[in-house]
C-alpha positions in Angstrom: 90.8 48.5 3.5 90.9 51.6 1.8 90.5 54.9 3.0 86.6 55.8 3.7 85.1 58.6 1.2 84.5 61.7 2.8 80.8 61.5 2.4 81.1 58.2 4.1 79.8 58.3 7.4 80.9 55.0 7.9 81.5 51.5 5.9 78.3 49.4 6.9 79.8 46.1 4.6 83.2 46.1 3.9 84.7 44.3 0.8 85.5 41.5 1.9 82.5 40.9 3.5 80.4 41.4 0.9 82.6 38.9 -1.1 82.4 36.2 1.5 78.5 36.5 1.4 78.6 36.6 -2.4 80.2 33.2 -2.6 77.6 31.7 -0.3 74.5 33.1 -2.1 76.2 31.8 -5.1 76.5 28.1 -3.7 73.0 28.4 -2.4 72.1 29.4 -6.0 74.3 26.6 -7.6 72.1 24.0 -6.1 69.2 25.4 -6.5 69.0 26.4 -10.0 71.8 23.4 -11.2 70.3 21.8 -14.7 67.6 24.4 -15.0 69.3 26.9 -16.9 68.3 30.1 -15.3 68.1 33.6 -16.8 69.4 36.1 -14.2 67.9 39.8 -14.8 70.3 42.3 -13.6 68.1 45.2 -12.4 70.4 48.3 -14.0 71.6 50.8 -12.7 72.6 49.8 -9.3 72.3 46.2 -9.4 75.6 45.8 -11.9 78.2 45.3 -9.3 76.4 43.0 -7.4 75.0 40.8 -10.6 78.6 41.0 -12.2 80.0 39.4 -8.7 77.1 36.7 -8.2 77.2 35.6 -12.1 81.0 35.0 -11.7 81.0 33.1 -8.4 78.0 30.9 -9.9 78.5 27.8 -11.8 75.5 26.2 -12.6 74.9 26.8 -17.0 73.0 30.2 -17.4 72.0 33.1 -19.3 71.8 36.8 -18.3 69.5 40.0 -19.2 69.0 43.4 -18.2 66.2 45.4 -17.3 65.4 49.0 -16.6 62.2 49.8 -14.4 61.1 52.4 -12.1 57.9 53.5 -10.2 59.0 56.9 -9.1 59.4 59.2 -12.3 60.9 61.9 -11.2 60.6 61.9 -7.9 61.1 60.8 -4.7 57.4 58.9 -4.0 56.0 56.2 -5.8 53.7 56.8 -8.9 52.0 53.7 -8.1 53.0 52.6 -12.2 55.8 50.7 -13.4 57.6 52.4 -16.3 60.1 50.0 -18.2 62.9 51.6 -19.7 64.6 48.9 -20.8 63.1 45.3 -21.3 64.1 41.8 -21.6 65.9 40.8 -24.9 64.7 36.9 -24.5 61.5 35.1 -24.4 61.2 33.6 -20.6 58.1 31.7 -21.0 59.0 28.1 -19.6 62.6 29.3 -18.6 63.0 29.9 -14.4 63.8 33.5 -13.4 65.7 35.2 -10.8 65.8 38.6 -10.5 68.8 40.5 -9.2 68.5 43.5 -7.5 70.7 45.6 -5.2 68.8 46.7 -2.4 64.9 46.3 -1.3 63.2 49.0 0.7 59.9 49.7 -0.2 59.5 46.9 -2.0 56.3 48.4 -4.7 58.7 49.0 -7.7 59.9 45.0 -7.1 56.3 43.7 -6.4 55.6 45.4 -9.9 58.4 43.7 -12.2 57.2 40.2 -10.5 53.6 40.8 -11.3 54.6 41.8 -14.5 56.8 38.9 -15.1 55.2 36.1 -14.2 52.1 37.4 -16.5 55.2 36.2 -19.1 54.9 32.6 -17.9 57.9 32.0 -16.7 58.5 28.6 -15.0 59.0 30.6 -12.0 60.6 34.0 -10.9 62.7 34.4 -7.5 64.3 37.6 -5.9 68.0 37.9 -4.8 68.9 41.1 -3.4 72.2 42.1 -1.5 70.3 44.5 0.5 66.9 43.9 3.0 65.6 47.1 4.2 62.6 45.6 5.9 61.8 48.8 8.4 60.8 50.5 4.5 58.9 48.1 3.9 55.1 48.6 2.3 54.6 46.3 -0.2 53.7 42.9 -0.1 57.2 41.2 -1.0 59.9 39.5 0.1 63.1 38.2 -1.4 63.4 34.6 -1.9 67.7 34.9 -1.0 68.9 37.8 0.9 72.7 38.9 1.3 72.3 41.1 4.4 69.3 42.7 6.3 70.1 46.4 7.0 68.6 48.8 9.2 67.2 52.0 7.5 70.5 54.0 6.6 70.7 55.8 3.2 74.0 53.3 2.1 76.1 53.7 -1.2 78.6 52.1 -2.9 79.0 48.7 -4.4 76.7 49.8 -7.3 74.8 52.0 -4.9 73.9 55.9 -5.5 72.9 59.2 -4.7 72.4 61.3 -7.2 74.7 58.6 -9.7 77.8 59.4 -7.4 79.8 56.8 -5.2 78.5 53.4 -7.2 82.2 52.4 -7.9 83.1 52.5 -3.9 84.3 48.9 -2.9 82.1 48.3 -0.1 78.7 49.9 1.3 78.5 52.8 3.5 76.2 55.2 4.9 75.6 58.4 3.9 75.9 61.5 5.6 73.2 63.0 6.6 74.8 65.8 5.3 74.9 65.3 1.9 71.4 64.3 1.3 69.6 67.1 3.9 71.1 70.4 2.4 
């Protein structure tokens, strides 16, 4: 394995562990969506790496789209309002929709997003996430498919960032507290 980045306390999930699990989830999704031509929605920016690997592993016909949303504004506490910074480019009415998320912690943004998408009359809306951090959940939402359940750690890598850094790490690591508690 490559060297651990100097700001990572340790590697939580290796590149190999992630690749194996993404292949497993892709097979499950292929079975679920065979013949349904689902729309997979990448939630930018953090999900792009997981999303890219996932769609390359899937064999069923599918469409892709992208959204950028926030309920945090410029702070660290949710504002209670969902802000759509980039909306879908296609209509999802009567389509099977799969939201692809990097991590679910409080679930507030995703809860609001799923409700908003359901108002657009899709055939179904489900969620697949790379990481599920149940310890921080405050919204009544759970993913339909989860690659990994994790403890309440500040994670980076494989698309996940801190201050727009570390997204390109090939693994999921735990960020050293000294980096974000300055």
